[in-house]
Every structure is written in structure tokens, then in C-alpha cells.
C-alpha positions as a printed NumPy array, in Angstrom:
array([[113.971,  82.84 ,  90.156],
       [113.79 ,  85.496,  87.496],
       [116.87 ,  87.727,  87.298],
       [116.533,  90.349,  84.63 ],
       [120.263,  91.01 ,  84.157],
       [123.115,  88.688,  83.33 ],
       [125.019,  89.905,  86.379],
       [123.201,  89.893,  89.737],
       [123.236,  93.324,  91.404],
       [125.833,  94.013,  94.065],
       [124.511,  94.936,  97.5  ],
       [127.087,  97.216,  99.123],
       [127.004,  96.062, 102.743],
       [130.202,  97.957, 103.556],
       [128.417, 101.249, 102.819],
       [125.413, 100.083, 104.867],
       [127.733,  99.369, 107.796],
       [129.503, 102.712, 107.423],
       [126.172, 104.568, 107.639],
       [125.928, 103.437, 111.274],
       [129.47 , 104.48 , 112.264],
       [128.212, 106.995, 114.847],
       [126.109, 104.372, 116.666],
       [128.381, 101.702, 118.132],
       [125.645,  99.181, 118.893],
       [124.045,  99.514, 115.459],
       [127.449,  99.447, 113.769],
       [128.296,  96.176, 115.532],
       [124.907,  94.664, 114.663],
       [125.369,  95.489, 111.003],
       [128.795,  93.867, 110.945],
       [127.35 ,  90.688, 112.453],
       [124.386,  90.78 , 110.074],
       [126.868,  90.991, 107.203],
       [128.69 ,  87.94 , 108.555],
       [125.421,  86.001, 108.835],
       [124.244,  86.879, 105.32 ],
       [127.593,  85.911, 103.844],
       [127.493,  82.674, 105.827],
       [124.139,  81.848, 104.222],
       [125.584,  82.664, 100.802],
       [128.681,  80.522, 101.362],
       [127.146,  77.298, 102.67 ],
       [125.913,  74.829, 100.034],
       [123.178,  73.52 , 102.357],
       [121.442,  76.888, 102.253],
       [121.548,  77.294,  98.443],
       [118.074,  76.841,  97.02 ],
       [116.67 ,  76.55 , 100.532],
       [116.859,  79.964, 102.175],
       [115.392,  83.175, 100.74 ],
       [115.884,  86.478, 102.561],
       [112.82 ,  88.659, 103.137],
       [111.654,  91.22 , 105.71 ],
       [113.017,  94.496, 107.01 ],
       [116.694,  93.691, 106.572],
       [116.137,  92.988, 102.875],
       [114.372,  96.345, 102.517],
       [117.307,  98.049, 104.211],
       [120.224,  96.475, 102.352],
       [118.696,  96.142,  98.883],
       [116.224,  99.048,  98.737],
       [117.652, 101.68 , 101.066],
       [114.892, 101.679, 103.671],
       [115.736, 103.521, 106.884],
       [113.12 , 101.652, 108.907],
       [115.078, 100.079, 111.734],
       [115.296,  96.317, 112.087],
       [118.01 ,  94.059, 113.439],
       [116.372,  90.662, 113.02 ],
       [116.661,  88.412, 109.975],
       [113.695,  86.727, 108.293],
       [113.934,  83.932, 105.744],
       [111.568,  81.645, 103.896],
       [112.762,  78.074, 103.381],
       [111.91 ,  75.551, 100.691],
       [113.426,  72.652, 102.633],
       [111.683,  69.993, 104.701],
       [111.245,  71.586, 108.153],
       [112.504,  68.657, 110.223],
       [115.54 ,  67.966, 108.045],
       [116.394,  71.646, 107.927],
       [116.092,  72.111, 111.697],
       [118.33 ,  69.104, 112.312],
       [121.092,  70.497, 110.09 ],
       [120.75 ,  74.262, 110.535],
       [122.939,  74.873, 113.621],
       [126.026,  73.014, 112.398],
       [125.717,  74.453, 108.888],
       [125.296,  78.002, 110.169],
       [128.202,  77.784, 112.605],
       [130.495,  76.517, 109.83 ],
       [129.338,  79.34 , 107.606],
       [129.871,  81.971, 110.295],
       [133.493,  80.891, 110.761],
       [134.114,  80.958, 107.006],
       [132.445,  84.338, 106.578],
       [134.393,  85.958, 109.438],
       [137.651,  84.836, 107.876],
       [136.631,  85.824, 104.34 ],
       [135.445,  89.29 , 105.37 ],
       [138.353,  89.988, 107.705],
       [136.145,  90.251, 110.807],
       [138.513,  88.168, 112.894],
       [137.83 ,  90.357, 115.931],
       [134.338,  88.846, 116.214],
       [133.223,  85.514, 117.594],
       [129.675,  84.452, 116.752],
       [127.63 ,  81.272, 116.69 ],
       [124.116,  79.948, 117.098],
       [123.183,  80.355, 120.733],
       [121.302,  77.491, 122.378],
       [118.681,  75.191, 120.913],
       [116.356,  76.124, 118.097],
       [112.871,  77.167, 119.106],
       [110.283,  75.305, 117.066],
       [107.047,  77.151, 116.403],
       [104.487,  75.778, 117.071],
       [105.011,  72.654, 119.125],
       [103.367,  70.45 , 116.5  ],
       [106.226,  71.5  , 114.238],
       [106.031,  68.674, 111.726],
       [102.287,  68.829, 111.03 ],
       [101.615,  72.576, 111.188],
       [100.773,  74.244, 107.879],
       [103.305,  77.054, 108.33 ],
       [105.944,  76.014, 110.888],
       [108.963,  78.145, 111.715],
       [112.191,  77.962, 113.637],
       [113.466,  80.814, 115.746],
       [117.041,  81.113, 116.91 ],
       [119.571,  83.659, 118.06 ],
       [123.092,  84.191, 116.861],
       [125.211,  85.538, 119.674],
       [128.296,  87.641, 119.107],
       [131.206,  89.041, 121.115],
       [134.622,  90.524, 120.523],
       [137.488,  88.082, 120.901],
       [139.065,  88.333, 124.332],
       [136.249,  90.392, 125.833],
       [134.224,  89.525, 128.919],
       [131.247,  88.94 , 126.626],
       [133.095,  86.094, 124.911],
       [132.77 ,  84.007, 128.087],
       [129.005,  84.504, 128.006],
       [128.975,  83.612, 124.324],
       [130.741,  80.327, 125.023],
       [128.243,  79.65 , 127.816],
       [125.321,  80.355, 125.417],
       [123.977,  83.234, 127.511],
       [125.37 ,  86.227, 125.629],
       [123.089,  89.271, 125.555],
       [124.402,  90.513, 122.19 ],
       [122.26 ,  88.628, 119.676],
       [120.708,  88.784, 116.225],
       [117.295,  87.097, 116.06 ],
       [116.734,  84.801, 113.085],
       [113.403,  83.338, 111.973],
       [112.962,  80.784, 109.197],
       [109.431,  80.119, 107.894],
       [108.429,  77.001, 105.963],
       [105.77 ,  76.107, 103.386],
       [105.261,  79.728, 102.341],
       [104.281,  80.243,  98.697],
       [107.325,  81.734,  96.956],
       [106.558,  83.08 ,  93.486],
       [109.503,  85.244,  92.391],
       [113.012,  85.669,  93.753],
       [116.292,  87.095,  92.53 ],
       [119.947,  86.826,  93.44 ],
       [122.167,  89.588,  94.779],
       [125.931,  89.604,  95.236],
       [127.233,  90.348,  98.711],
       [130.909,  90.45 ,  97.727],
       [131.935,  91.509,  94.226],
       [132.15 ,  88.442,  91.998],
       [130.953,  85.877,  94.546],
       [128.602,  85.027,  97.413],
       [125.178,  85.02 ,  95.787],
       [122.222,  85.384,  98.135],
       [118.656,  84.589,  97.087],
       [116.108,  87.236,  98.102],
       [112.461,  88.113,  97.512],
       [111.98 ,  90.231,  94.398],
       [110.348,  93.625,  94.84 ],
       [107.152,  92.165,  93.337],
       [107.191,  89.381,  95.911],
       [107.798,  91.826,  98.757],
       [104.822,  93.965,  97.749],
       [102.554,  90.915,  97.447],
       [103.695,  89.731, 100.884],
       [103.079,  93.163, 102.377],
       [ 99.54 ,  93.296, 101.007],
       [ 98.91 ,  89.772, 102.34 ],
       [100.073,  90.815, 105.809],
       [ 97.847,  93.906, 105.694],
       [ 94.788,  91.863, 104.707],
       [ 95.505,  89.268, 107.405],
       [ 95.687,  91.71 , 110.33 ],
       [ 92.213,  91.046, 111.691],
       [ 92.481,  87.277, 111.344],
       [ 95.708,  87.26 , 113.344],
       [ 94.646,  90.118, 115.624],
       [ 97.698,  92.136, 114.635],
       [ 98.397,  95.833, 114.151],
       [100.981,  96.163, 111.403],
       [101.876,  99.775, 110.748],
       [104.939,  98.89 , 108.682],
       [103.257,  97.239, 105.69 ],
       [101.542, 100.306, 104.237],
       [104.705, 102.356, 104.798],
       [106.897,  99.735, 103.096],
       [104.592,  99.435, 100.076],
       [104.5  , 103.21 ,  99.593],
       [108.275, 103.385, 100.054],
       [108.936, 100.711,  97.415],
       [106.539, 102.328,  94.958],
       [108.349, 105.642,  95.38 ],
       [111.787, 104.058,  95.104],
       [111.149, 101.908,  92.049],
       [108.19 , 103.539,  90.341],
       [104.925, 101.835,  89.53 ],
       [105.995, 101.274,  85.938],
       [108.668,  98.864,  87.138],
       [106.19 ,  96.598,  88.912],
       [104.7  ,  93.434,  87.415],
       [101.074,  93.887,  88.447],
       [ 99.94 ,  90.511,  87.114],
       [102.65 ,  88.693,  89.015],
       [101.963,  90.668,  92.205],
       [ 98.281,  89.787,  92.058],
       [ 99.007,  86.123,  91.361],
       [101.452,  86.002,  94.272],
       [ 99.001,  87.824,  96.542],
       [ 96.193,  85.434,  95.595],
       [ 98.33 ,  82.358,  96.273],
       [ 99.627,  83.699,  99.572],
       [ 96.126,  84.611, 100.757],
       [ 94.592,  81.339,  99.557],
       [ 97.203,  79.33 , 101.47 ],
       [ 96.158,  81.079, 104.693],
       [ 92.43 ,  81.367, 104.022],
       [ 92.633,  85.157, 103.84 ],
       [ 89.874,  86.777, 101.759],
       [ 91.239,  88.899,  98.941],
       [ 89.319,  91.209,  96.616],
       [ 89.51 ,  94.86 ,  95.538],
       [ 87.139,  96.129,  98.237],
       [ 89.093,  94.741, 101.183],
       [ 91.75 ,  97.451, 100.977],
       [ 89.094,  99.827, 102.348],
       [ 88.008,  97.63 , 105.259],
       [ 87.723, 100.118, 108.18 ],
       [ 89.118,  97.616, 110.686],
       [ 92.208,  96.945, 108.584],
       [ 92.807, 100.667, 108.066],
       [ 92.43 , 101.32 , 111.793],
       [ 94.874,  98.538, 112.661],
       [ 97.469,  99.805, 110.18 ],
       [ 97.123, 103.398, 111.35 ],
       [ 96.899, 102.912, 115.128],
       [100.658, 102.674, 115.795],
       [101.815, 104.675, 112.784],
       [103.573, 107.431, 114.726],
       [105.773, 104.9  , 116.527],
       [107.88 , 104.799, 113.346],
       [108.971, 108.4  , 113.887],
       [111.659, 107.122, 116.252],
       [113.054, 104.959, 113.458],
       [112.651, 107.286, 110.492],
       [112.864, 110.828, 111.847],
       [110.666, 112.275, 109.106],
       [107.556, 110.138, 108.803],
       [105.095, 110.754, 105.966],
       [101.444, 110.94 , 106.929],
       [ 99.571, 107.657, 107.01 ],
       [ 96.966, 109.059, 104.651],
       [ 99.607, 109.824, 102.006],
       [101.151, 106.343, 102.171],
       [ 97.792, 104.603, 102.31 ],
       [ 96.55 , 106.535,  99.274],
       [ 99.589, 105.406,  97.252],
       [ 99.242, 101.78 ,  98.37 ],
       [ 95.478, 101.8  ,  97.782],
       [ 95.765, 103.271,  94.294],
       [ 98.307, 100.626,  93.32 ],
       [ 96.248,  97.805,  94.885],
       [ 93.162,  98.845,  92.944],
       [ 95.228,  99.054,  89.737],
       [ 96.07 ,  95.332,  89.888],
       [ 94.408,  93.306,  87.074],
       [ 91.507,  92.044,  89.184],
       [ 89.413,  91.268,  86.106],
       [ 91.951,  88.628,  85.061],
       [ 91.82 ,  87.048,  88.488],
       [ 88.029,  86.916,  88.419],
       [ 88.181,  85.333,  84.965],
       [ 90.534,  82.694,  86.358],
       [ 93.387,  83.623,  84.059]])
């Protein structure tokens, strides 16, 4: 962890919730997401174990308007021990967070058994658990479904294990308390480049990675990025998954085609969508500006 300031930055989730006031479903989801994140911050079991990443982090900490309702974490803990403890710890945290935040109108808890991915959970190189946190208003018809573990109002949560984690930081969710560990912007960019380079190997089409990289570069400025750290993180992430990484791969026609093929689907989320070529040019220029000579020298 490498915080640059004495006081971790405050993430204003109340403002993030208020932005969705005109959309009831989204407004409700953001309230529940706030409960979940505060639950993670409140429970000792999660401290040092769970690190927030993904689209929700980009939204709450960096102002991204790209829509996402799921929560993605990386975990440092032993997968089996974590899976055995997660449900009880999360449910305790959810109750504490509801009370602390004043969201007493909501009932929420982990819904059903954890889904282990893959089946050989213990021996897989990068196992994960997937779960859903159901939610309903107290006294509503949905509360009965919640108690029966078949509620349709859910937030999907995925926790990945054995991922290389190079740099994180802490943010405050409530002024003066509730510290949540998250990927630093350098770590996010390295992870996004790794996902872009891995598209063909996993047979994926990931239009969001190039957009997110360009967005972060515009928001924070290239001068604020630690290029050496980003390249080191990218190299470690790619090496752990046997993903080739070198300067030329950014221009692989197959990778470009995969990233571009579903680009316009983000118009529904963003309204105004910059052209793929503009975002790719920004991401490519930054990628090529990484200190590749140091990596080749082994430093």
C-alpha cells in the first residue's frame, strides 16, 4: 500500500447515490452498494484481505459514468479459509453498516451458497468465488423472497484469489472512519492493459478496457502516472497468466478488432461516446511510453 497523503481521500458515496435520484432502480442499487462497501470496511476479517477493483471503483473514486452494478474484489487470503468465513462475516457487516448509515429501511444478506469457480477450487491457479447479495425493503413482499433466498433484487459480487497485487491505497467511505482498500490508479491501468492483451487467449471481446484507460489518463493526466510501476505490475500480471507482453502487442490486429467490435454498445451507458480511434490512440501512446528498455534490461 502506498498512500501519498497523510489522510486517505474521502469518497463521497452520498453524492454518487444522489446522482441516480431520477432512476429508482439505480438509486436503490447504489444505496445497497454503499452498504456492502461499508460492510467490507467495518469487518476486521476483510482488512488486509479484500481490495476493491473493477467498474464500481472507477465510478466511485474516479467519476466514471460507465454503468456497472456488480462488485469485484481481489483477495490476499487463502481461498478455502476465506470462502468458509465469507458469508457469516459479510452478513454481520451488512447489519452493522445498515445501522451505521441509517439505512434501516433495507434488509440485505448473502443469498444462497457461494459459487466456487472453477470446481477444482483449491488447486486452480486463479480461483474465484461468486455470490449475490439480495436486498428488499423491510415489510415489502420482496422481503419474503429475500428470507427464502430467491429474491430477484441482487448485487453480484466476485472475489478473485492469487492475483498479483502491486499497489493499493485506502479511501474513506465515511468521514473519519471506514477505510476501504482499493487498487491505485496505476494498478487499474496495468490491469486494464493485461485484460486487453489477454483477449485472444481467453476468447473475449473487451470494449471497456481501452475506454477506461483513456478515461483515467484524461482524468488524472499522464504526468501523474508512475510508468515504471505500471510496467512492472503489467509484467507480473501477464507473467502469472502466461500472457505475452511487449511494445508491439498493442498493435496486434486481432486484439484491436476484439476491443473495437462492441464499442458502440457503450453508448447506452455513456450517452456521448468518444470514437474508438481517439481512445485507442491515447492508450497506445501511453503504452508505448512505458520504460520498456528497463524491462528488457531486467531492471
